N, CA, C and O of each residue as an XYZ file, in Angstrom:
612
protein
N      21.232      4.713     19.227
C      20.912      5.968     18.574
C      20.962      7.077     19.630
O      20.384      6.946     20.709
N      21.652      8.156     19.309
C      21.742      9.251     20.268
C      20.514     10.163     20.162
O      19.695     10.021     19.254
N      20.408     11.080     21.087
C      19.220     11.943     21.182
C      19.046     12.813     19.944
O      17.915     13.069     19.530
N      20.138     13.271     19.346
C      20.030     14.128     18.163
C      19.497     13.336     16.963
O      18.698     13.856     16.183
N      19.931     12.096     16.816
C      19.416     11.262     15.720
C      17.912     11.014     15.895
O      17.152     11.013     14.927
N      17.510     10.809     17.127
C      16.079     10.636     17.416
C      15.319     11.910     17.083
O      14.243     11.863     16.487
N      15.879     13.038     17.467
C      15.253     14.326     17.164
C      15.107     14.526     15.662
O      14.058     14.972     15.198
N      16.140     14.204     14.902
C      16.072     14.339     13.441
C      14.976     13.449     12.867
O      14.273     13.855     11.942
N      14.822     12.242     13.404
C      13.772     11.336     12.932
C      12.386     11.873     13.262
O      11.426     11.612     12.537
N      12.282     12.624     14.358
C      10.988     13.158     14.797
C      10.643     14.493     14.147
O       9.592     15.061     14.447
N      11.491     15.007     13.270
C      11.279     16.332     12.670
C       9.899     16.472     12.044
O       9.252     17.505     12.220
N       9.437     15.476     11.330
C       8.118     15.536     10.697
C       7.017     15.697     11.752
O       6.076     16.468     11.564
N       7.143     14.967     12.854
C       6.157     15.091     13.931
C       6.223     16.457     14.589
O       5.198     17.013     14.985
N       7.430     16.999     14.707
C       7.595     18.336     15.283
C       6.904     19.367     14.396
O       6.231     20.266     14.900
N       7.066     19.245     13.086
C       6.412     20.175     12.158
C       4.893     20.043     12.216
O       4.183     21.045     12.126
N       4.393     18.834     12.364
C       2.945     18.629     12.494
C       2.428     19.295     13.770
O       1.403     19.978     13.755
N       3.153     19.087     14.878
C       2.734     19.685     16.150
C       2.758     21.207     16.055
O       1.888     21.881     16.606
N       3.750     21.744     15.360
C       3.841     23.193     15.181
C       2.634     23.713     14.388
O       2.048     24.737     14.739
N       2.274     23.002     13.325
C       1.133     23.416     12.505
C      -0.169     23.351     13.299
O      -1.007     24.246     13.189
N      -0.344     22.298     14.097
C      -1.558     22.182     14.912
C      -1.592     23.288     15.958
O      -2.640     23.886     16.200
N      -0.444     23.560     16.579
C      -0.381     24.630     17.578
C      -0.784     25.964     16.968
O      -1.580     26.706     17.543
N      -0.235     26.258     15.814
C      -0.585     27.522     15.147
C      -2.061     27.549     14.747
O      -2.708     28.592     14.835
N      -2.583     26.429     14.315
C      -3.998     26.373     13.933
C      -4.905     26.643     15.128
O      -5.934     27.307     14.996
N      -4.527     26.134     16.281
C      -5.360     26.290     17.472
C      -5.127     27.613     18.193
O      -5.959     28.028     19.000
N      -4.027     28.270     17.918
C      -3.702     29.527     18.590
C      -4.339     30.704     17.853
O      -3.656     31.642     17.442
N      -5.654     30.635     17.695
C      -6.391     31.656     16.966
C      -7.821     31.676     17.489
O      -8.491     30.644     17.485
N      -8.292     32.813     17.931
C      -9.625     32.916     18.535
C     -10.735     32.498     17.578
O     -11.662     31.796     17.983
N     -10.659     32.914     16.327
C     -11.710     32.559     15.365
C     -11.793     31.046     15.189
O     -12.885     30.479     15.175
N     -10.647     30.397     15.056
C     -10.665     28.946     14.884
C     -11.121     28.237     16.156
O     -11.777     27.198     16.086
N     -10.780     28.790     17.310
C     -11.292     28.206     18.556
C     -12.815     28.381     18.647
O     -13.516     27.491     19.128
N     -13.317     29.516     18.187
C     -14.768     29.723     18.137
C     -15.422     28.677     17.233
O     -16.474     28.132     17.565
N     -14.797     28.404     16.102
C     -15.329     27.400     15.174
C     -15.360     26.019     15.823
O     -16.337     25.282     15.690
N     -14.283     25.678     16.524
C     -14.236     24.379     17.189
C     -15.292     24.281     18.290
O     -15.853     23.211     18.526
N     -15.556     25.396     18.956
C     -16.604     25.379     19.975
C     -17.977     25.124     19.338
O     -18.788     24.375     19.883
N     -18.227     25.737     18.204
C     -19.488     25.502     17.481
C     -19.593     24.032     17.084
O     -20.639     23.407     17.257
N     -18.498     23.487     16.551
C     -18.505     22.085     16.139
C     -18.677     21.146     17.330
O     -19.322     20.105     17.211
N     -18.111     21.504     18.463
C     -18.254     20.671     19.662
C     -19.708     20.632     20.136
O     -20.174     19.612     20.643
N     -20.410     21.733     19.971
C     -21.810     21.805     20.411
C     -22.751     21.112     19.437
O     -23.776     20.571     19.852
N     -22.419     21.119     18.137
C     -23.325     20.596     17.118
C     -22.905     19.234     16.564
O     -23.661     18.636     15.797
N     -21.747     18.733     16.921
C     -21.160     17.515     16.366
C     -20.674     17.709     14.931
O     -19.597     17.234     14.574
N     -21.453     18.396     14.114
C     -21.019     18.709     12.748
C     -21.769     19.960     12.287
O     -22.874     20.245     12.747
N     -21.143     20.696     11.372
C     -21.769     21.923     10.875
C     -21.238     22.223      9.481
O     -20.112     21.863      9.137
N     -22.066     22.885      8.690
C     -21.640     23.312      7.353
C     -20.976     24.681      7.465
O     -21.056     25.337      8.504
N     -20.321     25.105      6.389
C     -19.725     26.438      6.356
C     -20.810     27.474      6.641
O     -20.577     28.433      7.377
N     -21.980     27.284      6.068
C     -23.088     28.225      6.265
C     -23.470     28.313      7.738
O     -23.659     29.408      8.268
N     -23.586     27.159      8.402
C     -23.905     27.155      9.841
C     -22.879     27.974     10.618
O     -23.227     28.753     11.505
N     -21.621     27.784     10.271
C     -20.541     28.431     11.019
C     -20.522     29.935     10.754
O     -20.417     30.728     11.689
N     -20.624     30.333      9.478
C     -20.524     31.777      9.241
C     -21.754     32.525      9.741
O     -21.647     33.699     10.095
N     -22.910     31.886      9.781
C     -24.066     32.539     10.396
C     -23.868     32.666     11.910
O     -24.195     33.698     12.495
N     -23.337     31.625     12.538
C     -23.115     31.655     13.988
C     -22.091     32.710     14.384
O     -22.250     33.387     15.400
N     -21.040     32.848     13.580
C     -19.962     33.788     13.900
C     -20.191     35.182     13.321
O     -19.469     36.123     13.648
N     -21.200     35.307     12.458
C     -21.476     36.582     11.779
C     -20.237     37.072     11.019
O     -19.812     38.220     11.149
N     -19.680     36.163     10.230
C     -18.486     36.465      9.442
C     -18.767     36.157      7.984
O     -19.729     35.462      7.657
N     -17.918     36.680      7.113
C     -18.050     36.393      5.693
C     -17.682     34.936      5.426
O     -16.808     34.366      6.078
N     -18.370     34.355      4.454
C     -18.156     32.949      4.115
C     -16.718     32.687      3.701
O     -16.160     31.649      4.055
N     -16.105     33.601      2.962
C     -14.739     33.374      2.485
C     -13.745     33.312      3.644
O     -12.797     32.527      3.605
N     -13.952     34.124      4.664
C     -13.053     34.116      5.830
C     -13.214     32.809      6.597
O     -12.229     32.195      7.006
N     -14.455     32.393      6.787
C     -14.715     31.135      7.484
C     -14.076     29.979      6.712
O     -13.464     29.095      7.311
N     -14.214     29.986      5.397
C     -13.629     28.920      4.570
C     -12.109     28.879      4.696
O     -11.523     27.797      4.738
N     -11.467     30.038      4.757
C     -10.007     30.077      4.911
C      -9.585     29.477      6.252
O      -8.625     28.708      6.316
N     -10.289     29.821      7.302
C      -9.962     29.265      8.620
C     -10.234     27.763      8.663
O      -9.455     27.009      9.247
N     -11.329     27.327      8.052
C     -11.629     25.898      8.023
C     -10.571     25.133      7.226
O     -10.252     23.992      7.561
N     -10.028     25.748      6.179
C      -8.969     25.100      5.394
C      -7.742     24.839      6.270
O      -7.112     23.788      6.156
N      -7.405     25.784      7.133
C      -6.268     25.593      8.037
C      -6.552     24.439      8.994
O      -5.685     23.595      9.220
N      -7.742     24.397      9.550
C      -8.106     23.308     10.458
C      -8.140     21.965      9.722
O      -7.735     20.941     10.271
N      -8.617     21.977      8.499
C      -8.684     20.754      7.693
C      -7.284     20.276      7.313
O      -6.998     19.082      7.392
N      -6.405     21.202      6.898
C      -5.049     20.828      6.488
C      -4.228     20.260      7.641
O      -3.322     19.456      7.420
N      -4.534     20.665      8.851
C      -3.837     20.128     10.017
C      -4.573     18.929     10.601
O      -4.171     18.382     11.628
N      -5.649     18.528      9.943
C      -6.452     17.366     10.324
C      -7.155     17.530     11.674
O      -7.535     16.542     12.304
N      -7.327     18.772     12.113
C      -8.050     19.055     13.350
C      -9.548     18.838     13.138
O     -10.268     18.486     14.072
N     -10.012     19.049     11.909
C     -11.407     18.766     11.561
C     -11.446     17.786     10.393
O     -10.507     17.689      9.602
N     -12.540     17.078     10.312
C     -12.778     16.180      9.187
C     -13.975     16.698      8.401
O     -14.756     17.508      8.902
N     -14.111     16.228      7.177
C     -15.232     16.658      6.340
C     -16.040     15.453      5.907
O     -15.542     14.331      5.810
N     -17.305     15.731      5.651
C     -18.227     14.708      5.154
C     -19.161     15.398      4.156
O     -19.818     16.385      4.486
N     -19.207     14.872      2.949
C     -20.072     15.457      1.922
C     -21.449     14.802      1.992
O     -21.574     13.581      2.090
N     -22.485     15.652      1.940
C     -23.872     15.190      1.893
C     -24.554     16.002      0.804
O     -25.018     17.114      1.053
N     -24.616     15.449     -0.407
C     -25.143     16.188     -1.543
C     -24.218     17.331     -1.891
O     -23.030     17.124     -2.138
N     -24.758     18.545     -1.910
C     -23.951     19.730     -2.226
C     -23.246     20.296     -0.996
O     -22.346     21.126     -1.128
N     -23.640     19.860      0.183
C     -23.089     20.409      1.418
C     -21.896     19.608      1.916
O     -21.845     18.386      1.783
N     -20.939     20.325      2.492
C     -19.816     19.701      3.175
C     -19.965     20.032      4.650
O     -20.096     21.196      5.028
N     -19.942     19.003      5.472
C     -20.077     19.182      6.916
C     -18.731     18.934      7.583
O     -17.996     18.013      7.226
N     -18.434     19.777      8.555
C     -17.185     19.699      9.304
C     -17.449     19.141     10.688
O     -18.473     19.435     11.304
N     -16.513     18.331     11.175
C     -16.574     17.772     12.525
C     -15.189     17.840     13.142
O     -14.183     17.886     12.435
N     -15.148     17.846     14.460
C     -13.861     17.813     15.156
C     -13.268     16.417     15.027
O     -13.963     15.417     15.203
N     -11.984     16.362     14.720
C     -11.262     15.097     14.668
C     -10.733     14.823     16.075
O      -9.635     15.249     16.433
N     -11.528     14.110     16.859
C     -11.185     13.894     18.261
C      -9.905     13.093     18.436
O      -9.196     13.274     19.426
N      -9.600     12.217     17.501
C      -8.369     11.426     17.589
C      -7.147     12.324     17.540
O      -6.243     12.194     18.365
N      -7.116     13.240     16.572
C      -5.978     14.150     16.430
C      -5.880     15.071     17.636
O      -4.795     15.243     18.192
N      -7.001     15.669     18.053
C      -6.964     16.593     19.187
C      -6.587     15.883     20.478
O      -5.845     16.443     21.285
N      -7.072     14.676     20.696
C      -6.713     13.929     21.903
C      -5.223     13.631     21.925
O      -4.571     13.781     22.958
N      -4.685     13.210     20.790
C      -3.249     12.929     20.708
C      -2.445     14.191     20.990
O      -1.479     14.161     21.751
N      -2.843     15.293     20.379
C      -2.145     16.565     20.566
C      -2.198     17.008     22.029
O      -1.190     17.450     22.581
N      -3.366     16.891     22.655
C      -3.502     17.281     24.059
C      -2.662     16.381     24.969
O      -2.130     16.846     25.977
N      -2.541     15.101     24.620
C      -1.675     14.207     25.391
C      -0.215     14.636     25.293
O       0.519     14.584     26.280
N       0.205     15.063     24.099
C       1.572     15.547     23.921
C       1.798     16.787     24.777
O       2.825     16.903     25.446
N       0.839     17.719     24.758
C       0.962     18.929     25.574
C       1.016     18.589     27.061
O       1.795     19.187     27.803
N       0.205     17.647     27.499
C       0.224     17.245     28.907
C       1.571     16.654     29.286
O       2.089     16.909     30.374
N       2.135     15.863     28.381
C       3.452     15.273     28.648
C       4.512     16.364     28.759
O       5.391     16.294     29.617
N       4.430     17.366     27.897
C       5.393     18.467     27.971
C       5.243     19.235     29.273
O       6.241     19.617     29.884
N       4.019     19.464     29.700
C       3.773     20.186     30.945
C       4.276     19.372     32.138
O       4.745     19.941     33.125
N       4.181     18.045     32.050
C       4.605     17.179     33.148
C       6.121     17.149     33.320
O       6.614     16.792     34.390
N       6.864     17.520     32.277
C       8.321     17.511     32.356
C       8.811     18.478     33.419
O       9.838     18.233     34.052
N       8.089     19.573     33.623
C       8.428     20.552     34.650
C       9.864     21.047     34.519
O      10.667     20.922     35.444
N      10.164     21.598     33.380
C      11.507     22.109     33.141
C      11.835     23.226     34.118
O      10.972     24.048     34.425
N      13.067     23.269     34.613
C      13.430     24.354     35.525
C      13.521     25.677     34.775
O      13.953     25.717     33.623
N      13.114     26.749     35.428
C      13.194     28.073     34.810
C      12.149     28.238     33.723
O      11.316     27.364     33.484
N      12.223     29.396     33.071
C      11.275     29.702     32.006
C      12.015     30.339     30.860
O      13.029     31.013     31.046
N      11.496     30.118     29.676
C      12.043     30.788     28.515
C      11.591     32.239     28.529
O      10.501     32.527     29.024
N      12.387     33.159     28.005
C      11.964     34.569     27.960
C      10.641     34.705     27.215
O      10.491     34.193     26.106
N       9.685     35.394     27.826
C       8.389     35.637     27.191
C       7.424     34.473     27.282
O       6.327     34.549     26.728
N       7.796     33.386     27.968
C       6.900     32.245     28.047
C       5.878     32.450     29.155
O       6.037     33.308     30.024
N       4.838     31.651     29.103
C       3.768     31.716     30.097
C       3.998     30.595     31.098
O       4.291     29.464     30.711
N       3.868     30.899     32.367
C       3.970     29.880     33.398
C       2.618     29.183     33.476
O       1.633     29.771     33.921
N       2.577     27.935     33.043
C       1.318     27.192     32.976
C       0.713     26.943     34.359
O      -0.460     26.582     34.464
N       1.496     27.131     35.408
C       1.001     26.869     36.748
C       0.486     28.131     37.433
O       0.091     28.089     38.599
N       0.488     29.247     36.717
C      -0.055     30.504     37.242
C      -1.187     30.951     36.322
O      -0.933     31.576     35.292
N      -2.437     30.637     36.683
C      -3.578     30.930     35.813
C      -3.677     32.384     35.380
O      -4.188     32.659     34.294
N      -3.204     33.326     36.195
C      -3.315     34.731     35.819
C      -2.418     35.069     34.630
O      -2.585     36.120     34.012
N      -1.467     34.190     34.302
C      -0.588     34.444     33.161
C      -1.118     33.808     31.871
O      -0.578     34.059     30.793
N      -2.156     32.998     31.971
C      -2.703     32.336     30.790
C      -3.615     33.278     30.027
O      -4.260     34.144     30.617
N      -3.666     33.107     28.708
C      -4.603     33.896     27.908
C      -6.024     33.494     28.283
O      -6.301     32.338     28.603
N      -6.902     34.463     28.237
C      -8.296     34.211     28.568
C      -9.087     33.989     27.289
O      -8.988     34.766     26.339
N      -9.867     32.924     27.277
C     -10.703     32.630     26.119
C     -12.154     32.682     26.547
O     -12.579     31.932     27.426
N     -12.929     33.588     25.911
C     -14.323     33.797     26.292
C     -15.332     33.003     25.479
O     -16.513     32.984     25.824
N     -14.910     32.360     24.431
C     -15.855     31.686     23.560
C     -16.307     32.620     22.456
O     -15.857     33.764     22.391
N     -17.195     32.150     21.583
C     -17.619     32.954     20.437
C     -18.180     34.307     20.847
O     -19.068     34.398     21.694
N     -17.648     35.353     20.232
C     -18.147     36.692     20.460
C     -17.707     37.304     21.767
O     -18.141     38.402     22.114
N     -16.833     36.598     22.516
C     -16.392     37.098     23.815
C     -15.539     38.344     23.664
O     -14.904     38.559     22.631
N     -15.533     39.149     24.690
C     -14.772     40.394     24.666
C     -13.590     40.334     25.620
O     -13.125     41.371     26.092
N     -13.094     39.125     25.912
C     -12.001     38.976     26.872
C     -10.671     39.395     26.290
O     -10.604     40.181     25.345
N      -9.622     38.860     26.869
C      -8.273     39.248     26.499
C      -7.679     38.319     25.467
O      -6.455     38.237     25.359
N      -8.502     37.610     24.698
C      -8.001     36.692     23.675
C      -7.157     37.422     22.656
O      -7.141     38.652     22.601
N      -6.458     36.648     21.854
C      -5.521     37.264     20.915
C      -6.230     38.064     19.844
O      -7.374     37.771     19.496
N      -5.571     39.051     19.333
C      -6.097     39.846     18.237
C      -5.676     39.190     16.938
O      -4.600     38.597     16.852
N      -6.530     39.297     15.923
C      -6.235     38.730     14.620
C      -5.163     39.552     13.928
O      -5.365     40.734     13.652
N      -4.048     38.946     13.652
C      -2.991     39.598     12.902
C      -2.481     38.614     11.879
O      -2.792     37.424     11.942
N      -1.706     39.100     10.943
C      -1.145     38.208      9.925
C      -0.327     37.108     10.576
O      -0.300     35.986     10.072
N       0.346     37.405     11.694
C       1.188     36.423     12.360
C       0.372     35.330     13.038
O       0.870     34.219     13.219
N      -0.892     35.625     13.423
C      -1.694     34.635     14.131
C      -2.681     33.924     13.223
O      -3.514     33.153     13.699
N      -2.602     34.165     11.952
C      -3.541     33.533     11.037
C      -3.239     32.055     10.817
O      -4.045     31.344     10.218
N      -2.118     31.598     11.283
C      -1.751     30.200     11.105
C      -0.831     30.063      9.921
O      -0.571     31.028      9.202
N      -0.339     28.855      9.723
C       0.609     28.641      8.642
C      -0.070     28.775      7.290
O      -1.267     28.519      7.155
N       0.686     29.169      6.315
C       0.145     29.253      4.961
C      -0.116     27.862      4.421
O       0.279     26.878      5.046
N      -0.775     27.755      3.271
C      -1.120     26.452      2.713
C       0.083     25.550      2.516
O      -0.005     24.344      2.749
N       1.217     26.119      2.088
C       2.360     25.262      1.868
C       2.917     24.698      3.168
O       3.410     23.570      3.179
N       2.853     25.452      4.265
C       3.361     24.954      5.543
C       2.465     23.864      6.092
O       2.956     22.863      6.614
N       1.141     24.044      5.982
C       0.242     23.024      6.522
C       0.262     21.771      5.662
O       0.132     20.665      6.187
N       0.423     21.922      4.344
C       0.526     20.749      3.471
C       1.806     19.997      3.767
O       1.806     18.767      3.823
N       2.907     20.727      3.960
C       4.182     20.087      4.259
C       4.096     19.388      5.611
O       4.558     18.256      5.752
N       3.514     20.043      6.595
C       3.414     19.451      7.932
C       2.470     18.262      7.942
O       2.661     17.325      8.716
N       1.460     18.292      7.094
C       0.501     17.190      7.027
C       1.034     16.045      6.189
O       0.392     14.999      6.094
N       2.204     16.225      5.577
C       2.823     15.168      4.793
C       2.268     15.043      3.403
O       2.374     13.979      2.792
N       1.681     16.091      2.884
C       1.093     16.019      1.542
C       2.107     16.399      0.488
O       1.791     16.396     -0.702
């Protein structure tokens, strides 16, 4: 099998990785993951009180994380609790580490040199005032149909 045939077979995995990347490339969702990392699990109410955001906005962001399987849910009576899916995140981080280890020569236009910390985006955590990305329609993550397609639903 040649490299292109292998690439075609991996298309579904490429789409999943793209959806996870977009889900994680958002300050609000990273803030949510930080809250979940500190608490092990949290309800929508816990999260929107911590972030001082409207419940509907928090729910939309959690849906993106859920559709990409970055978080898992557990129902307890009327409450739904969210937790980080460490298996998915560990696998994704291993893929990123492997890509970084390839050490491709040169850089793509507009890319960040991972070996120069001053070129990396700064993440301050919840409520931080650093240089993190601004919320725009382009950074909101994939729409429901893209995340469902990438998740294989």
